PLY file of the C-alpha trace (Angstrom):
ply
format ascii 1.0
element vertex 83
property float x
property float y
property float z
element edge 82
property int vertex1
property int vertex2
end_header
50.83 39.49 -12.60
51.64 38.53 -16.41
50.31 41.23 -19.01
47.58 39.72 -21.52
49.06 42.45 -24.31
51.46 41.50 -25.99
52.16 44.83 -27.52
51.29 47.30 -24.39
53.68 47.67 -21.35
53.42 46.08 -19.15
53.05 49.09 -16.58
50.23 50.94 -19.07
48.47 47.58 -19.05
48.14 47.68 -15.34
47.32 51.36 -15.70
44.46 50.70 -18.62
43.26 47.25 -15.85
43.12 49.77 -13.01
41.10 52.38 -14.61
38.65 50.13 -15.53
38.53 48.89 -12.74
37.53 52.39 -10.88
34.83 53.05 -13.50
31.59 53.47 -12.31
28.96 51.18 -14.41
28.07 53.65 -16.82
31.51 53.79 -18.31
32.27 50.40 -18.40
29.35 49.81 -20.58
30.34 52.54 -22.73
33.43 51.29 -23.12
31.79 47.58 -23.50
30.20 49.39 -26.29
32.74 50.92 -27.83
34.77 48.00 -28.01
32.46 45.71 -29.61
31.39 48.18 -32.55
35.05 48.35 -33.64
35.22 44.49 -33.37
32.32 44.60 -35.23
33.36 47.25 -37.68
36.69 45.54 -37.60
35.19 41.58 -38.82
33.20 43.27 -41.44
36.17 45.56 -42.96
37.93 42.25 -42.80
35.26 40.19 -44.83
34.82 42.66 -47.15
38.69 42.47 -47.94
38.46 39.33 -48.18
35.83 38.73 -50.33
35.62 41.85 -52.65
33.30 40.21 -54.94
30.80 40.26 -52.60
28.09 42.99 -51.92
27.31 43.96 -48.62
24.58 41.82 -47.85
25.94 38.88 -48.52
29.40 40.02 -46.74
27.06 40.84 -43.74
25.69 36.82 -43.71
29.08 35.59 -44.46
29.72 37.88 -40.80
26.82 36.25 -39.41
27.73 32.42 -40.75
31.54 33.47 -39.04
30.04 34.59 -35.55
27.10 32.73 -35.45
27.42 29.67 -37.38
26.06 28.32 -40.36
23.43 27.03 -39.56
22.00 31.00 -37.97
23.40 32.28 -41.19
20.98 30.08 -43.87
17.90 30.77 -41.71
18.30 34.41 -42.30
19.49 34.07 -45.67
16.23 32.23 -45.95
14.04 34.63 -44.01
15.49 37.85 -46.38
14.71 35.54 -49.05
11.40 35.36 -48.10
10.00 39.12 -46.97
0 1
1 2
2 3
3 4
4 5
5 6
6 7
7 8
8 9
9 10
10 11
11 12
12 13
13 14
14 15
15 16
16 17
17 18
18 19
19 20
20 21
21 22
22 23
23 24
24 25
25 26
26 27
27 28
28 29
29 30
30 31
31 32
32 33
33 34
34 35
35 36
36 37
37 38
38 39
39 40
40 41
41 42
42 43
43 44
44 45
45 46
46 47
47 48
48 49
49 50
50 51
51 52
52 53
53 54
54 55
55 56
56 57
57 58
58 59
59 60
60 61
61 62
62 63
63 64
64 65
65 66
66 67
67 68
68 69
69 70
70 71
71 72
72 73
73 74
74 75
75 76
76 77
77 78
78 79
79 80
80 81
81 82
């Protein structure tokens, strides 16, 4: 089995995968939610660092554009403007 990670020892990765396989549904979903939230926060932080001149709402819109496309971001911007 080839490893998926470039910075994790293959034995450690095998162990982690085995733990996930043995986990019950609730634990797996908890891990999924946690990882998703971490990725969202890291993505937002990267956008903010790359665009320090933007406010939080503008960064939110850029996040939507990067992850869901310009069309949706434009629709959201229009919606928020008319709200």
